[in-house]
C-alpha positions as CSV (number, residue, x, y, z in Angstrom):
1,M,140.3,93.0,136.9
2,A,143.0,91.3,139.0
3,N,142.1,88.7,141.5
4,K,143.5,89.8,144.9
5,E,144.7,87.3,147.4
6,T,143.1,87.3,150.8
7,E,145.3,87.3,153.9
8,D,144.6,83.6,154.5
9,Q,145.6,82.8,150.9
10,Q,148.8,84.8,151.2
11,R,149.6,83.0,154.5
12,L,148.9,79.6,152.8
13,R,151.1,80.5,149.8
14,F,153.9,81.6,152.2
15,Q,153.7,78.3,154.1
16,I,153.7,76.2,150.9
17,E,156.6,78.1,149.3
18,L,158.5,77.9,152.6
19,E,158.1,74.2,152.8
20,F,158.9,73.7,149.1
21,I,162.0,75.8,149.1
22,Q,163.4,74.0,152.1
23,C,162.9,70.7,150.3
24,L,165.5,72.0,147.8
25,A,168.2,71.5,150.5
26,N,167.8,67.7,149.8
27,P,169.9,66.6,146.8
28,N,167.9,63.4,146.6
29,Y,164.7,65.5,146.1
30,L,166.4,67.5,143.4
31,N,167.4,64.2,141.7
32,F,163.7,63.1,142.0
33,L,162.5,66.3,140.4
34,A,165.1,66.0,137.6
35,Q,164.3,62.4,136.9
36,R,160.7,63.2,136.4
37,G,161.4,66.1,134.0
38,Y,160.4,69.0,136.2
39,L,163.8,70.7,135.8
40,K,163.2,70.7,132.0
41,D,159.8,72.3,132.3
42,E,160.1,76.1,131.5
43,A,157.3,77.0,133.8
44,F,158.9,75.1,136.7
45,V,162.3,76.8,135.9
46,N,160.6,80.2,136.0
47,Y,159.0,79.3,139.3
48,L,162.5,78.5,140.7
49,K,163.6,81.9,139.5
50,Y,160.6,83.5,141.2
51,L,161.6,81.8,144.5
52,L,164.9,83.8,144.6
53,Y,163.1,86.3,146.7
54,W,163.7,83.9,149.6
55,K,167.3,85.1,149.6
56,E,166.1,88.5,151.0
57,P,166.7,88.7,154.8
58,Q,163.0,89.3,155.6
59,Y,162.2,85.9,154.1
60,A,165.5,84.0,154.7
61,K,165.1,84.4,158.5
62,Y,162.2,81.8,158.4
63,L,164.4,79.1,156.8
64,K,165.5,76.2,159.0
65,Y,167.7,74.8,156.2
66,P,169.6,77.7,154.6
67,M,171.5,75.3,152.4
68,C,168.3,75.4,150.2
69,L,169.3,78.9,149.0
70,Y,172.6,77.5,147.7
71,F,170.8,74.8,145.8
72,L,168.2,77.3,144.6
73,D,171.1,79.3,143.1
74,L,172.5,76.2,141.4
75,L,169.1,75.4,140.0
76,Q,169.2,78.6,138.0
77,Y,171.9,77.0,135.8
78,E,170.9,74.6,133.1
79,H,174.1,72.6,133.5
80,F,173.3,71.8,137.1
81,R,169.8,70.9,136.3
82,R,171.1,68.5,133.6
83,E,173.7,66.9,136.0
84,I,171.5,66.4,139.0
85,V,169.4,63.9,137.1
86,N,172.4,61.5,137.6
87,S,171.9,59.6,140.9
88,Q,175.6,59.4,141.5
89,C,175.8,63.2,141.3
90,A,173.0,63.6,143.8
91,K,174.7,61.0,146.1
92,F,178.0,62.8,145.9
93,I,176.4,66.1,146.8
94,D,174.5,64.5,149.7
95,D,177.7,62.9,151.0
96,Q,179.5,66.3,150.8
97,Q,176.6,68.0,152.6
98,V,176.7,65.4,155.5
99,L,180.5,66.0,155.8
100,L,180.0,69.7,156.0
101,W,177.3,69.4,158.7
102,Q,179.5,67.0,160.7
103,H,182.5,69.4,160.5
104,Y,180.3,72.4,161.3
105,T,178.7,70.6,164.3
106,R,182.1,69.5,165.7
107,K,183.6,73.0,165.2
108,R,180.5,74.7,166.7
109,T,180.5,72.4,169.7
110,K,184.2,73.0,170.2
111,L,183.8,76.8,170.0
112,L,180.8,76.7,172.4
113,N,182.8,74.6,174.9
114,E,185.8,77.0,174.7
115,A,183.6,80.0,175.1
116,A,181.9,78.4,178.1
117,Q,185.3,77.5,179.6
118,N,186.6,81.1,179.0
119,N,183.5,82.5,180.7
120,I,184.0,80.3,183.7
121,S,187.8,80.8,184.1
122,G,188.0,84.3,182.7
123,V,185.8,86.2,185.2
124,G,188.6,87.2,187.5
125,R,191.2,87.4,184.8
126,D,189.4,90.2,182.8
127,S,190.4,92.8,185.3
128,L,194.1,91.6,185.2
129,Q,194.2,91.9,181.4
130,N,193.2,95.6,181.5
131,N,195.9,98.1,182.2
132,G,193.9,100.0,184.8
133,N,192.0,102.3,182.4
134,G,189.7,99.6,181.0
135,A,191.7,99.1,177.8
136,N,193.6,96.0,176.9
137,N,197.2,96.9,176.0
138,G,197.8,93.6,174.1
139,T,199.6,91.9,177.0
140,T,198.1,89.4,179.4
141,I,199.1,89.2,183.0
142,K,199.1,85.6,184.2
143,S,198.0,84.9,187.7
144,E,199.7,82.2,189.8
145,S,196.8,79.8,189.2
146,Q,197.4,79.8,185.4
């Protein structure tokens, strides 16, 4: 007879797995796991395979650090599990991740600023860009203030 999880047990398992999978976004933590032999343990590797369900949208929406899914994919490969034991490898990945975040943050800030500027200055211009029937014909009429 199978032991059925209670709702509280399911909630606790969800919280534990959510916290653990997000830790996988940290290359230094992956290095820690590799140096202690976890990534050579067949049961642990099977657990990582089980965690792939987090890639499904109904679970992924809870992730604060979606980069963890990328690393979860990489952890499915023995070659990556062997290489991440090297501290220099983990540092390189960490450095690349920081550069990606810096680029993303700058780009996102720039896009948000441009969108805000367009919303402020574009309110009256929208009617000028339409050709009278609500459709944009691909040309823009510039007002004198532009």
